[in-house]
C-alpha positions in Angstrom: -0.1 -0.1 0.1 1.1 3.6 -0.3 0.8 6.8 1.5 -2.0 7.5 -0.8 -4.2 5.8 1.7 -3.6 8.0 4.7 -6.7 9.6 5.9 -8.7 6.7 4.4 -7.7 3.7 6.3 -10.8 3.3 8.3 -13.0 3.9 5.3 -10.6 1.2 3.3 -11.0 -1.4 6.2 -14.8 -1.1 6.8 -15.4 -1.1 3.0 -13.1 -3.6 1.6 -12.0 -5.9 4.5 -15.0 -6.3 6.8 -14.1 -10.1 7.3 -10.8 -10.4 5.4 -10.2 -14.0 6.7 -13.5 -15.1 4.9 -12.4 -13.5 1.6 -10.9 -15.3 -1.5 -7.4 -14.0 -1.0 -6.9 -15.5 2.7 -8.4 -18.8 1.2 -5.5 -18.8 -1.3 -2.8 -17.6 0.8 -3.4 -20.1 3.8 -2.7 -23.5 1.9 0.1 -21.9 -0.5 2.1 -20.7 2.6 1.2 -23.4 5.2 2.4 -23.8 8.8 5.9 -22.7 9.7 8.2 -21.0 12.1 10.7 -18.3 12.2 10.4 -14.6 11.0 7.8 -13.7 8.1 7.5 -10.4 6.3 4.2 -9.3 5.5 5.1 -6.6 2.7 2.4 -3.8 2.3 0.6 -5.2 5.2 -1.8 -2.3 5.1 -4.2 -2.5 8.1 -2.6 -5.8 9.2 -6.0 -7.8 8.4 -4.0 -11.2 7.7 -1.1 -10.9 10.3 -3.0 -12.5 13.3 -3.9 -15.4 11.1 -0.3 -15.6 9.7 0.9 -15.7 13.3 -1.7 -18.5 14.2 0.2 -20.7 11.5 3.2 -20.3 13.6 5.2 -17.5 12.0 6.6 -14.5 13.9 5.1 -11.7 11.7 6.4 -8.3 10.9 4.5 -6.2 8.8 5.7 -3.2 6.5 3.8 -0.2 4.9 4.5 3.3 4.0 1.1 4.4 5.1 1.1 5.7 9.0 -2.7 5.7 8.8 -3.1 2.0 7.6 -0.4 1.1 10.3 -2.4 2.8 13.0 -5.3 0.3 12.2 -2.7 -2.7 12.1 -1.3 -1.7 15.6 -4.8 -1.4 16.9 -5.1 -5.1 15.9 -2.0 -5.9 18.0 0.3 -6.1 14.8 3.9 -5.7 15.0 4.6 -3.2 12.2 7.3 -1.0 10.8 6.8 2.1 8.8 9.1 1.9 5.6 9.2 2.1 1.9 9.3 -1.3 0.2 12.2 -0.2 -2.0 14.3 0.4 1.1 13.4 -2.1 3.7 15.2 -1.2 7.1 16.4 -4.9 7.7 19.6 -6.9 7.4 20.3 -9.4 4.5 18.5 -12.7 5.0 16.5 -11.4 7.9 13.5 -13.5 7.3 12.4 -17.0 6.7 9.3 -16.4 4.7 7.2 -13.6 3.1 3.7 -12.8 1.9 2.3 -9.9 0.0 -1.3 -9.4 -0.8 -2.7 -7.3 -3.5 0.3 -4.8 -3.6 1.7 -4.5 -7.0 -1.1 -2.5 -8.1 -0.2 0.1 -5.3 3.5 0.1 -5.5 5.0 2.7 -7.9 8.3 0.5 -8.3 7.2 -3.2 -7.8 10.2 -4.5 -9.5 12.4 -2.7 -7.2 10.5 -3.9 -4.2 10.9 -7.4 -5.4 14.7 -7.0 -5.6 14.7 -5.6 -2.1 12.5 -8.3 -0.8 14.9 -11.0 -2.0 17.6 -9.2 -0.4 15.9 -9.7 3.2 15.0 -13.3 2.6 16.8 -16.3 3.4 18.0 -18.4 0.5 15.1 -21.0 0.0 12.6 -18.9 1.9 9.0 -19.3 0.7 7.3 -16.1 -0.7 3.5 -16.2 -1.4 2.1 -13.4 -3.6 -1.5 -13.0 -4.3 -2.7 -9.9 -6.5 -5.0 -8.8 -9.3 -4.9 -10.6 -12.5 -2.9 -8.3 -15.0 -5.0 -9.5 -17.9 -8.4 -8.8 -16.4 -8.0 -5.8 -14.0 -6.2 -2.8 -15.1 -6.4 0.5 -17.2 -7.6 -1.7 -20.0 -10.2 -3.8 -18.3 -13.5 -2.6 -16.7 -14.3 -5.5 -14.3 -16.4 -3.9 -11.6 -16.2 -5.9 -8.3 -15.1 -8.9 -10.5 -18.6 -9.7 -11.6 -19.7 -10.7 -15.2 -17.5 -10.4 -18.0 -14.5 -7.9 -18.3 -14.9 -5.3 -20.8 -11.3 -4.7 -22.7 -10.4 -1.5 -24.2 -7.9 -1.4 -27.0 -4.6 0.5 -26.7 -4.3 0.4 -22.8 -3.1 -3.2 -21.8 0.7 -2.4 -22.6 0.6 0.9 -20.9 2.7 0.6 -17.7 2.7 2.9 -14.5 0.4 4.3 -12.2 -3.0 5.7 -13.5 -5.8 7.7 -12.1 -8.1 7.7 -15.0 -8.4 5.2 -17.7 -11.5 3.1 -19.4 -10.9 0.3 -16.9 -11.4 2.6 -13.8 -15.1 2.5 -12.3 -15.8 5.9 -11.0 -17.4 4.4 -8.1 -14.7 2.1 -7.3 -11.3 2.1 -5.0 -9.1 3.0 -7.8 -11.0 6.3 -8.5 -9.8 7.3 -5.4 -6.2 6.1 -5.3 -5.2 5.2 -8.9 -3.5 2.1 -9.5 -0.1 0.8 -11.0 -0.4 -1.7 -14.0 2.4 -4.2 -15.3 1.4 -6.6 -18.2 1.4 -10.2 -17.5 4.7 -11.1 -19.0 6.8 -8.2 -17.5 5.0 -9.0 -14.1 6.1 -12.6 -14.2 9.4 -11.9 -15.4 9.9 -9.3 -12.5 9.9 -12.1 -9.8 12.5 -14.1 -12.0 14.7 -11.0 -12.4 14.7 -10.5 -8.7 16.0 -13.9 -8.0 13.0 -16.0 -7.3 11.9 -19.2 -8.6 8.4 -20.2 -9.3 7.0 -23.2 -7.5 3.1 -22.6 -8.2 1.2 -20.4 -10.4 -2.7 -20.2 -9.9 -5.9 -18.6 -11.1 -8.1 -19.2 -8.4 -11.4 -20.6 -9.2 -14.9 -19.4 -8.6 -15.4 -17.0 -11.5 -15.3 -17.4 -15.3 -12.7 -14.9 -15.6 -10.3 -14.7 -12.8 -9.5 -11.2 -10.9 -6.5 -12.8 -8.8 -3.3 -14.4 -9.7 -1.5 -16.4 -7.1 2.1 -17.3 -6.8 4.1 -19.4 -4.5 8.0 -18.8 -5.1 11.3 -19.6 -3.6 14.2 -17.2 -2.8 
């Protein structure tokens, strides 16, 4: 998440994460990560909605986010959090035994840089679970409101990278109308993980809808 969320954390939590552990993302993250021990980094932790459940799996969880307001909500949940930019993490090399990051690449301005920084602070062989919006069906090129129905694709927008606040794919009533979003086409998105030194173990388009709105990855450092 970014500092763009400052001042809106309460609204975000109540509107989009009233029961995060009952949502689709957690149902995917939990089996991909599994139980474990050691230090786990929740990169872009936002309001800390998943951190208690990650701790219940046996991990010692630290959350990182740049938004002070989002971290206020996380601390209210009792989470251990640090305010920092994902591109300059305040941790030593190989500090963590695992990592998760949930719905972050559409909020990071420099996602590829953040992946290199995450790789630096992970132990060799550490698992990393990433779940984010599907670059093919969610973005400036695709109107897919609340992931219902059939995405409406718009020519000329899919390969445009970067942060956008207005595009055919943005619903004026949605989250992105407030915060904007960053888009990376699928090929470059996947290649970014390889370039940062990760290797793929599992790639999943979670079922439940004819057109997926999430893409889930399990990787190793």
